[in-house]
N, C-alpha and C positions, 0 to 999 in steps of 0.2 A: 473675517468669515463670519456669518450669522448662523450657520448650520455645519456641525460636524459630528454626524450622527449615523445611523443604520442606512437611512434613505439615501444619503449624500455620498456615504463612504461605499457602498456595495450595491444598493438596489438599483439607483439609476445608472450607475458605470455598467451594470450588468444588462439592463436595457439597451444602453446604446451599444454594447458590443455585440448584442444580437444583430443589430443593423449590420454590422460588418459581415455577419453570416448569411445576409439577403433576407431577414425576417423583416415584416412590416410591422410598425406600431399600430396596432388597432385602435388606441384611443383608450382612455378610462372609461370603464362601463359601470353605469350606476344600476340601481335597483328599478330605475324607471323605466329601463330597456326590457324588462320581462315580457315575454312572448311577443316582443317586437325585434328587438336586437338579438336576443338570445333565448333559449329555452330554459326556464329556471330550475327544472327538474334534472338536467344534465349540463346545463352551462354551454350547450353546442350554439355557435353561432349560425342563427338560421339561414340568413341571406347568403353568408358564404358557403355554407354547406349545400344550399340549394343549387348555386351557381355550379359549384365543382363537381357535385353529384351528376348533374346533368350533362355536363361536359365530358366527363369519363363515361358515362351511360347514355349516349345520345338517343337512344331509342325509348327512354323514358320521359314520362310528363309530369307536370307538377302533382297530381294526384300520386304517382308512383313515390316520388320524393316524400309526400306527406307520410304515406304508408310505412315506408322505409324508416322515417324518423320515430313513428309509433312503436314499429318492430324492435327498433334499437333501444327504445326507452323501456320496452317489457324486458328485453334481454338483460337490460344493465340491473332489473329489480332482481335477478337471481342471486342466490347466497353461493356464487360459485367464483368468486374473485375476478368475474369478468371473462370466464373462460369462453361461455357462449358467444358474447359479444365479439371477442377476439376471434374464434374459429369462424364464426358462421358471418361475419362482417367484415372486421377489420383486415384480414389478410386474405380474405375469400376473393378469388377470380371471377366468380360469378357476376356480383355487383360491385363494381370497384368503389370504396371509399377513397382508396389511395393508390395513385400510380406509381407501383414500385420501380417501374423500369424507367420512366422517364420523369425526372426530378421536376423538370419546367411545368409540367402538366398540373403541379401542386402549387397551393399558395400556403405560406408559411406566416403566421401572425404572433404576435404576444401582446400581453397587457399586464398590469399590476394590480394587486389589491382587488381582484376578481373574487366576490364571495360565493362560496357553496353553501346555499341556504336551503334547508327543509325541515322548517320547525325548529333547527339550530343552526349553527354557522361556524365554518372556519375559513379564515382568508389566506390563501397562500401569497407569498410576496410576488412570484411571477406564475403566469400561466402561457404556455406555449400552444398554440393550435395549427395542425394541419387539415386543410379543408374544412375548416370551422370547428373541428374536433378537438376538445382541450384534452391532449393526450400526455402533456407534460406539465408539472409543477415543481417550483424551486423555492426553497426556504434558505432565507440568507441572514447571517448574523454579522456583526462587526468582529474584528479581530479582538481576541481577549475577553469577550463576553463571558460574564458570570454564569448566564444560562448556557451551559455548554451543549455540544451536538448529542450528548448522552441524554440531555433533558428532553431534546427534540424527538430522539428516538423514542424514548418513553412515554412522550405525550401521543405520538402517532399509534404506538401499540396499545396503550390503555384508554386512550379517549377518542380517538378518531376512527381507528380499525373496527371496534366492537359496536360503534353508533351506527344502528341500521339507517338513520337519517342520511348518513352520508354514503351510503352503499353505491348508489348510482355514479356519483362523483368519482369515488376511488375504484370502482370497476371499471370506469372509463379510462382512467389515468394510467398508462403504463410505464412511465418513468417518472421517479422522484428525485431531486438535487437537493442535497443540504451542504450549506458551505459557511464557514465563519472567515473564509480568506485567509486562512494561514497555511502554511506548509506542513505536511504530515510530520507526525512525532513518529519516530520507529518504536518507541517503546509503546505505543498505545496499543498495538494489536488488535485484539477483540473488542475493546472497550474505547472507541474513538474520542478524543476531546479535541482534536483540532485537525482542519483539513476541509478537503471537498470531497464529498461522497455522494453515491447514488444507490438507489433502491427500487423496489416495485413493492406493491402493496401484498400483504399475507396475513393469515390470522393469527398465527401464533408467536411470529418474531419478525422483526424489520432489521434485516440484517445490512448494516452500511459498509458498501463495497467503495474500496479507495479505486483510483484509476491512475495509471503511470504508463505514459507512452513508452514505446520501444524506441531505443535509440536508433537515431539516423544519423550515419556518417560519422558515428562517434559523439553525437550532440544528444544530450538529454531533452533538449527542447526543440530538436530538428523538425518535427512535425509541424509545431506552431509556427517556426520560422519559414517553413517552406509553403503554408497553407496561403491559398489565395484569397485573401480579404477582399471585401468590397469597401469603397470609400464611405465614410459615415455620412448619411443624408442629414445636410443640416436642417431641413425643415421638420423632419422627423424629429431629429434631435431637440430642437427648440419646442416642438409640440410636448415631449415627454418632460422637459424642464418646466414650462407652463403648466402643465396639468398636475405637475408635483410640487409646484411651489418651490421652483430652485432656480429661478430666474438669476442669471449671473453665475451660476455653478461652473459654467465651462470655462469661465475666465481664471478660476482659481488654480493653483498650482496641485493642490490635494485631488482635485478632478482629473488632470492630466495624468498623475500617478496612478488613478485608480482605474483609468480606462485603458491603462497599460494591457498589451495583449498576453503578458505572461504572469498575471496575478493569479493566484490559485483558482479563485472563482472564474475568470475568464478562460484559464485553460480547461478548466472541466467541462465548461459550456461549449468550447470549440471541440473538446474530443466527443462529446455526447451529443450535442444537438447541432452541430454543423448537418447539412441537410442529408447528405450521403451516408454518414454515420447512423442518425437518427433513424432513416428508412431501414438501412442494416439490422439495426438492433430490434426494432419492432417486428421486423419480417422473419429474422432468425434467432432472436435473442430472448424470447419469452418463453417460458415452460409452465405449465400447469401440471401439479401433481395431485394423485388422489391416493393417499395411503390408507390402507386398512390396518386396525390395530385392535387387539382385544383387553378391555380393561373391566375388571370386575364380571368376567366371564360375558361380557356384552360386546359385541363387534361394532366400532365406531369408526367412523370416516374422518381423516384429517385432510383438509384442502390446503395446498400451499401454491404459492406463485413465486417463481424464480426469475431473475434476469441473469444474462450472460455476465461471467466475470470478464475482465479486460484481457487476461492472458488466453483465455478462451478464444475471445473475438479476435485476437492478433493471431492465434493458430488458424482460425479460419482463413484470415487474409494472407498469412503466409504459405498454407496450402493452395491457395487459388494462385498466387504468384508460381508455385511449382507446377500445377497443372497447365498454366498458361505456357511454361516453357517446356511441356510434354514430358515433365518428370512425374512418374505415377507411384512413386514408393519413397518412404522417408520415415522417419523416426519423431515423434512427439515426446519430448522428455519433459513433463511436468511432474513436480513433487506428489508424494502421497497424499491424499486428504485434499488435493487443489480441485478435485471434481472430473475425473477423466471419464466417468460415465455419463455424467452431464454434458460433457464435451462431445461425446459418440452421438447424444441426442441432437446437439445443435448442428454437428457435422452432416447428419442426415438430412435435415432441413436445407444447409447450404449447400450440399453437394448435388442434391435433388434440383434445385434452382440452377446451379451452375450448368449441369447438363440438359436440363429441359431446354435451355435457348439454343441448344444444338440439336433439338429433337432427340435426344436420347434420354432412355430412363434407367436410372441407376437402381441397382439391387445390392442391398446392403446385408453384409454377413459379418456377424460381431463374433470373434472366435475366442476360446477360451480354453484352458487344458485341465480344467477341474469342475467337477460335478456342482460343489458347491457357489462356486464362482459363475456358472451357468445360471443356476437358479437366481443368485443374486442380480445378475444382468437382466434376466427376464424380467424380475419383480420391478427393478428400477426403470426399465424401458416402457413396461406396461403402465407404471404410474404416471409416466409422462405422456401416455396417450398414444404410444407407438403399438402398432399391430406387430406381434412377436410370433415369428413362425418356430415352431420346435422341430428340431430331429431328433427322432428317438433310436434310429439306427443308420447303418451306413447304406443300407438299400434306400431309406428315406432321402439320405442326403443325394444319392445318385439321381432320385426320380426327381428331387426339387431343383437340380441343377440342370436337367433337361429341360425344364420348362422354360419356355419363351417369355411368357408374360412374367411383368414386374410386380403385379399386384395381385394376391389371392384373397382379398376381402372386396366388399361390394360398398364400404363406407367412405371410401375416398382417403382412408388414413395412410399416413407412411408406414412403410412395412420395415421390419430387420429381422433377419434370420439367426437367431443364437444358437452357436453349434461348437459343439466339442471338437477339439482338433484332430482327434483321433478319428473322426468320421470322414477325414480326407484321406484316409489310408487306403485307397483304392487299387484296383491290380491294374497292370498296365493296358491289359486288355480293354479297360474301361474308359482309356484315356478320349475315346470320340464323344464321351458326355460332355466334355469341357469345350465342345464347339461353339465358336462364339457368334452372338447374334447382334449384326452391327447397330441394330436400333437400342440396345442394352448395354450398360456397362457395370460391372460387378465391382465392388467396393469391400475390400477386406478389412476390417479393423481388427487388429490383434492386440487383445488386450494382455496386460502383464508381460510385456514382450522381453523382458530380463529373463524368462526361462532358460534353463540349460538344456535346450533341444540338441540332439545328435545331430551334428553337420551333415552326414551321410546316412541315407536310408532311414530317414525318421519323418514322423509326421509333418515335421517343418518343411522338409524337402518336397513332400507331397503339396503342402499348403502352397509353397512358392511357385510350384510347376503346374498347379491345377489349373490356373489361368493366368498366363504369362502378361496378358494385357490387362490384368485386373489392377485396380488402384489399391496399392497395400499401403495401409497407415498403421505404424506400430506405435503403442502407447506404454510409456513405461515411467516410473518414478525413480528407478535405479536401473540404468542401462549396464549391460554385462560388459566388463573391461577386459576378460581375460583373453589373451591373444588368440587371433583367428576365431574367436566367439564373439567380438565384440558385437552389440546390438546394432550399431549403426552400420557395421559392414555387411550384416545379414539383411537388414530392411532398408538401408538407405540412410544418407546423410541426414541431420537433424533438420526438421521443418522449422520446429520453434521449442524453445527451452524456457522453463520457469522454475526458480531454484527455491530452496529451503527459506533463506534469508528474507526474500521478498514476500513469500507465502507468510511467514511468520510477521512480517511487518503488516501484511495487508489482513491478518487475522483469519487467514484461511486455515492455517495449522499453529499449533502451539510449539512453544519451547519444551526440551524434554530434561527432567531432570534424573539422575541417577542417584540411588540410595546405597549407600556403602554399609555393609553389615560389620558390627563391633568383631575386632580380633577375637574377644574371648568366644565368641560364638563360632568362628572358624577353628579356632584351638579345639572346642569340643567336638566339633565335625571330623576334625583330624584324629581325635582320641577313638571315635566310632570307626574310623578307618583301621587303625591300628588294632582295636578289640577284634574285629571281625576277622582280619588278616592272622591274627594269632590263632583264630580258632580253624580257619580255612586258608591256608597259605596260597592256594591256586585261584581264590577268588579274583574276579577282574571288577573293574571301576563300575560296570553297570549293576553287578550284583550289590554292592557297596550301597549305591543310592537307590536301590529298591528294597534294601534291608528295613524292616519295620522301626528299628531304632532311630534310623536316619530320617525314613518319612515322618514319622510321628513327631519328631522335634521341627522338623520344616514346617509340617502342617501347623503345629502350636505357634510358632512365630508368624505365620500368615495370617492366621486367624486374629491373634493380638493386634498385629500391625494394621491389617486391614480395618478392624473395629475402630482403632484409633484415627485412622485415615477418615472414614465417615464421620467420627465424633467432632473432630477439629474443624472438618469442612461443614458441619451442620447439614449433611446431605445423604440420605439413605438410598438415593438414586444411583451413585457412584457405583461403577462395576469394576472388577478384576479379572485377571487372567493368570494362570499359573503354565507356564510353558516348561515342559519336563525334559528331563536329559533322555529318557527312554518312554516306548509306549506303556511298557509294564510299569515303571516308576509312575506314570499318570494314573494307570488302573489302581495301584497300591494308594496313591493319595486320595482317589475318590473313594475307596473302600473304607479307609481308616477316618476319613474326614468327620463324619457325624459323630463317631466315639470320641475323637479327641475333643469335638466341640462341646459333648456332653460333660466330659471331664474337667474341662476349664471352667464351664457354667457353675459345676458345683463348688469351685473355690473362688468364684468371682461374684462381687456384688451384684445385686439384681440388675442395676442399672446398665452395668457393661456385659450383660450376659448377650449371647449372639445366637441368632437362629438363620445363619447363612444357609442358603440352597445353591448347590454346586452342580454343574452340568459337565459330564464328561464327552469329549468330542474325538472319537478315534474313528479310522475308517472301518475297521472291523468291529466296532462296539455298537450292538443293536443295528437298526437298518436306516436307510436314508430318510424315511419320514420321521424317525424319532429324532434323529440328528437336526432335521430342520425345524422340528418343533423347539427343541432345546435353545437352537440358534434364534429364533422369533421371540422365545421367551426372554432370553437375554436382552437382545436389541431392541424390542418394542413394548413388551408387556412388563419388562422390570421384574420378573417372577424368579429370575437366575441371577444370583449375586456374583459368582465367580465361575468362569469357565475353565476346565483343566485340558490341554491340549499337548499334542506331541508336536507333529507337521502340519495339521490342517490350521485354517484361519490365521496363519502367521503372515500371508499376502493376501490382499483383496479384501480383507475383512474390515467392513467399516462399521463401526458402533461408536457414536460420539460419546455415549456414556463410559466407554471402557477409558479409564483413567490411570490404572495402575496395573503394570506387569510383573509378576514374580518370575524371573527368568533364572532358570536353573540348569541351563545347558550353555555349552560354548556355541557360538556362531560367529560367522564372518562373511565378509564381502556384502553383496546385496542383500543376502538373506538377513544378515544382522539388522542393515538397515530398516528393511521391509519389516521386520518383527518389532523393532522398537518403535516404529512410527505408527504402529496401531494405537498408541495413546494420544496422539497429535492433532485428532480432530476438535474443533471448538466444542464447548459443550457450556451452556449456561455462561458463567463469565470467568471461566477458570483460564488461568494464563498458562499452565504448565500441565503435561503430563508426567507420570513418573514410572521410573524403572527400578525395582528392587533388584540389585545383582549379586546373585549366589554364584555366579559362574567366572565373576571377574573379568569382564568382556571389555574394560577399558582399552586394553592394548590393542586388541582386534578393532575396536571401533576407530581407534585413531590410525591404524593402518588402513582400514577401508575409507576413512575420511579424506585422508592424505591421496588415495588412488582417485578419488571422486574430485579432488581438487585438481589433481593434474590433467584429468579428462576434461574439465571445465575450462581450464588454462588453454588446453589444446584448441578448444573450439571456440573460434573468435566471434563470438556474439557479445522555617524560622519565624519569629515574631517581626513582621514588616515595620513595626512601629519603633523599633529599638533605636536609639540615636536620632531620633528625627524630632527636629523642632515644631511645636505647634503655636507658639505665641509670636504672632507677625510683628508687634512692636517692643518686644523684651529689647531690642538692641537701639532704640531711640538714642541713648546716652552714649552710643559708641561715637568715636570721632568719625568724621566724615571721610578721611583719608584713609582710615582701616576700611571703611565701608567699599570705597572705591578699588582698593587693593583686593578685598575679597569678590568683588564682582569681576574684576579682570581674571582671576583665578578660576572662577565658575565659567566666564566665557571661554577661558583656555580649555577648561575641561569638555565644554560642549562643541569645541572647534570641529571635530568630524561627525557631528550628528546633523541631521536635517531639521533644525528647529524652524526653519522658514516654510516647511511642508510637514503638516501633521500625519499625513498618510506615510510619507517615506520615513518619518520618525517612528511610526508606529511598526513599519517593517523590520526597521534596524532592530529594535528590542526585541521584537518577536523571535529573533535569533540569538538573542542573548539569554541564556541559561543559566548564568552565575547569578544568584540572588544577591550576593554580595556587592557585586558591581551595580546592580539595579537600586539597592538601597543606598549606595554611596550617590548614585545618580540622583535620586529621589531627594536626597538630603541637600544635594545643590541646588535643585529646582526649587525646593521649599524654601531655601536661603533667598534664591533669586525672587520668588514671589513676594517673600518678605519685604526685600530691598525696594521692590515695584511699590509695594504698599506704602512704605516710609516715603518714597520719593513723591507720592501722591499727597500724603498726609501732611509732609512739610513743605510741598510745593517748591522743591528744590530743581532747578532747571539743570543744574549741572549732573546731577544724579540722573534725571531723565535722559540727558543726553547720552551719558554712558550706558543706559539701559535700552539704547534705542536699537541695539543689534537683534532684539527680540519683541515681538508684539506682544504687550501685555496681555491681551486677551488669548493669547495662545499659551501662556505659562501654565494657566490651569488646565487646559486640555492636554498639555505635556505631561504635567504631573498623574492626572487622570489615567493616561495612557500605561505609564509606568506603574501606577497602583493596580490596573488591570491587568498587566504582565506579572506582576508578583503575586497577586490572587490566584490568577491561572497557573502559575508553577506550583502554588502551594496546595491547589486542588490536585494538580497531577502526582505531586511527591506524597501526599496523603494516599493515593490510590497506589503508586508504585511501592511506597515502604510499607503498606500492609501486609502482614505475615501471610505468606501463602499457605503454607502447610509444615507443622512442626510435630513429629511424632516424638513421644516420651514414654519408653517402655522401662520403667526403672525396677530393675530386678524382679522381673514379674513372678518368678516362682522361685523365691528365695532360698527356699530347702530343697530345691530340685537341683540336678546337677548342672542343668545348662541355664543361662542366663542370656538375653538378647536385648540388645540395643542398637537403635540407627546411631551411626556416628558421623557420618558425612553425606552431604548432598552436593553434587557437582553438576553444572549445566552442560549438557551436551551439545555443544556447537556443530550444528550438521551444515558444513560448507557455508558457515554463516559470514567467513571473510569475505565473501563476495557480496560487498554493499552494494555496488551498482553494476560494475563490469569487472573482468578478470585484470590479474596485475599486468599483462601485456598492453591491454586496452588503455590500462590507468596511465602506463608510461607514455604510450602514444598521445593521449590526450594532453598530458602534461608537456611533453617535447612540442606539441603543436601549439599550445597555449603560450609557451615560453617564446617559440619562434615569431608568434603573431604579435609578442609584446615588444613593440619597436620603438614607442615614443620616449619611454624612459629607461631603456636597457642599460643606461651608463650608472644607474643609481644603485648605492650600496646595497639597498634591501633586495633588488631584483638580482644582482650580481649573487648576493650570498645564497639566495634560493636555488637560483640556477647552477651554482656551484654544487650546491647539495645534492641536486638530482642528478647532475651529470656523473659525480662520484658514486652516487647509489647504483645509477645504471652499469656504470664500470665494473662495481664491485659484484652486481648480479651476473654479469657476463663471464666474470673469472670464477664465481661461485654462486649458481642459482640457487634460489630458495625453494627446498624440497618439503621439508617437513612442517607441520600445522603451525609449530610455534615461529619458524622463521616466516611462514607466508603471512601470519597475522602481524608481526613485527612489520614486514614490508608492507602490507595493507595499511597500517597503522601511520607508517612513514610517509606514504603517498598522499594519504589523506590530510595528514597535518600540513604537507607542503601546499596541497590544494587549497586548503582552508585560509593558508597565510598569504597564498596568491589572491585568493579571493578577497580577502580583507585589504590587500595592498592595490587591487583594482577598485574596490569601494573608496578608499582614501584617495585615490588618483581622480575618480571621479568627482569627489568633493571638492578636490582642489580645484579641478578644471573649472568647476561651478563658481568656486570663489574668485579665480582669476579671470572669469568672463571667458572661459574657452582659450585664454592664452597658453599654450603650451609650453612657450619659451620659459615664463616664470614658474609654471608648474615644475617643470625639470630643474630650474635653479632653486627653487624652494626645497626640492627633494634631495640636491645635491648639498645644499647648505645645511639640512636637517641633521646629517651626520656625517661630516667631513670622511675623506679617506683616512685610514689609520695610518698611512705612510707620511702625512703631513705632521711638522713639529710643532702644532698648535697644543695648547694646554686643554687636554680632552675634557678636564671637569668644568672649564669655564664654556667651552663649545656646548656640552650636555646641557648646562643651565640655560643657555640662551636659545639653543635650536631644538632641543627636546622639551625641555620642561615649560618653556614659554613659546610655544609654538604661535600663538596669537602674535606676540611681538614681531617674529619673524614674517608672519603674512603681513602685519602693517607696514613695516619696513619696506619689503619687496613692491607691496602694491603702491607705496609713495615713489618709489624709485621707477617702478614701470610706468607711471603716469609721467613723471618728469622726463624720462629718457624717451618716451613717445613724443612728447612736445618737442624735445630738442630736434629728434629726428625729422619731425615734419616742418620744423621751421628752418632746417639746415641740413640740405640732402648730402652735403659732404661731412657729415659729423662723424658718421661711423668709418670714413676713411683712415683715421688715424686712431690706432688701438690705445696709444698713450694717452691721448686727449680723452677718450672715452672713459678710461680707468681712472684717469685724474678727476673728472666731472662726477664720476659715480662715487668717488671717495669723499669728495666734497657734501655730495647728497646726504652720504650715509653719517657723515660726522654731525650735519644740521639735524638730522631726524633723531639722532641719539641724544643731542643736547636738548633740542625741544621737549622731547619725551622723558628727560630725566632718566635715562638708561644706563645702568651703572656697570662695572666689571667687565668692560669690552676693551681689550688691549688694542694698541696700533696694529700688532701683527694679525690679529684676527679681523680688523677693519680692511686691511691690505688683502687678506684672502678673500673677505665677501666680494671687494671691488672686483679682484681679479677674476673669480668665478662667474659674476655679473656679467663682466665685459666680454669674457671669452664666449659663452654661450648664447650672449645677445647678439653679438657680431656675426658668429657661426650661423646662427638659425636666419637671422635677416638676410644674410648672404646667400643663403642657398638658392 
């Protein structure tokens, strides 16, 4: 094979995969086509655009087309991330650029290496067009490329996005895909190093989103397997190969591997660029944000462009399925921090379109139960361009409900009314205001649907009865589980779910660490309790935690700890929150904070002195405008360092810079999860949020976590060069017999690797994370390369013949792939092993009564055992897989695994796993079995290839690999032959297979007499052993081999 590179491994296969999706290859576009084939300022394909634009707008002429192109060009010049182009042209219904209703009215093209040039240049690997508009570009890397996706992310952010010369190209592009054709690494989180990701252009950050299809019928890749692909057009395929100088590539095994439907790159292209999906994403999944922020007393505007996250997209699809079944209520359970406000925005676009096809206009109500959440939601929706109607009183609400019109603005903007649930508290006499207009459909989106509303006579009851025909969508990250108050019972079954573990893997939320406080500190606090109680025996706990002695020591610890937190992370933008046990304790902390800070500064070196600014948020402290200013100063202006709260801001408060909470009160159930997940939003490249636990929440957390686990289960949904030789000819003096023996050992070591297909080999080692195994493999390959060079150097035909099992020109590529994998693991290890955060407070006040130290950090696993699906689903999937595993079900390995699973299921029926520890062990068990079965299937597939698909001899091979324990054979001898020397077994069976097939073809009655077959097989075995000088095989073992071969051979051929 002449080429094994990025072009042949990922770029060309991705282009061919697009043919399956119905795209047409436009051809390679050169600069000579400027102003003829394409517009060089935008890369729009002129003729394709002209034909399609006139087709979709038949009343327009060529002059209109030319004017529209000029208008588009002007719109793309704007420094608005393409918002004017998107809103005025791309999704406009006035002059259609795309027919979103009828896919077949559009044409889809692609090309590769199409330069974006405007006094500067960048060249995307692939460009995808709809009706001549270049709306998608794809950047591809080969697996284990040292230039990781992080580098690509950085290049986009630092070089391309700020470059005004690329503005029109990037404003026109709506979707960007980046892939190194590797599976996701769960530890990557917010810093992706491998996988296939998508993004859209933005000024300040390019967030790489992963994409995972929802399971279909219990299958992870169900969507891809059910997708209706088109046959590959061979004429277009050949043109691609010619244009990119890859003639003959389609005849290689690597090419066949790389055009597989299920490669990571091909999967994400199907998920995002299949025609209907791409149109849905363009129509519903783009959001432009305009955020206003104060900086140095100046108001600045920050523009961002967001693309829909995959769980949000699937929530839209799931909702559509419910509506089509005339189910108008349900719960969307998406983890905190996964973007539920953004989801609500996408819902307004999606539902508006859904009902407009029925000539019904939806009216949207976003319902909250707190003023701060109302303000936050209003701000978030307005940032995204929605017209927000504000309801100031119950009377306003009544009047608004009476209106028959769906829109109150003249700009054609989508509208949403943000309303506090208290406004639904109307008298029974007012029920006539809810009279329904058949041309409109009210849609209630209930935010934070885990609130403990009273079931009877409550605002919730008024909401549910206000319009019984309304669509009611409840959003929550922590549904209520208390009996008779369960969220799903109130608002309807779960429409879609998205859990903590997936959100963490996708980088939308962070893992949380709990910081424990050293015992000496707790002892000193207990001493304070005792001292105060001596003075006043009737004092209660609240009085103790509000006492100046207690409060000042608490503040002292927080100041020192928070200072070290910032110093260790070298980041003064990090924010904190103090969650108090009582409202009065919050006031006391606020009142004494500056005094304690001044006292500490007097005894602290200047370099470690602090000037923290704190803000107090209580419902009865100052007024609403003051609290709003404090919150904005914390969230956006970074002029408040720590917030002091009691009940407010513990749910729904979204401030990414908040990375540490000092929890001084006991909490439980959903309130606890809501509070601690305030710190789980991504911020810069931090991988964790932190909870400093003064209230000993560990037990409550575990109890709460276990409750959610049960609810989820109920809902079925080193130096790499060490030891490696580099001198190829050092062993020229070694005896040839020793070299041959060593080559055989290496061949045996490579038995289950696809050394005949570099791409499959690359995939196999990409799943190997044990660096020692890779180093051992590299050592073997290096040795093999050495022997290959020796055979050429000394022109030894015997050595060349023994080395014929591997192509010499592939040895170096295999070694390079192993090197790439080792380097890649080293890069990941460097990142993962980098210290996250360490706090050292060593006897901070040596002569003071109290001393404080952080003694322990523990990871808080929030429902993290749900790696893919729940335990029940894992059981069902495994049982299904075992039942479908029929070809080799008699083999020892299969029976061993199956027995383990059946025994575990029996054990779980007798004693189900209930607590978190047992659940984790169970999940780990099923994962281990699943991994073992995956490896067994991989080995079976390799054996089938080696035996040319002859399952009879694959089965015989597996049976002889490890005979049943009931036999009387010498196990050590058997192990040496059948386990340690798998290659010998393969060569023996291949020889016998050939000979027996010949005998069967020449003599049709050969199989009629089992004794004759066994005697002939025994003779063949003995001849093979003698010819190949195989030692230590007893007569008993020979008889066993012959008997096994005879039995299976006759049984299979007589079926």
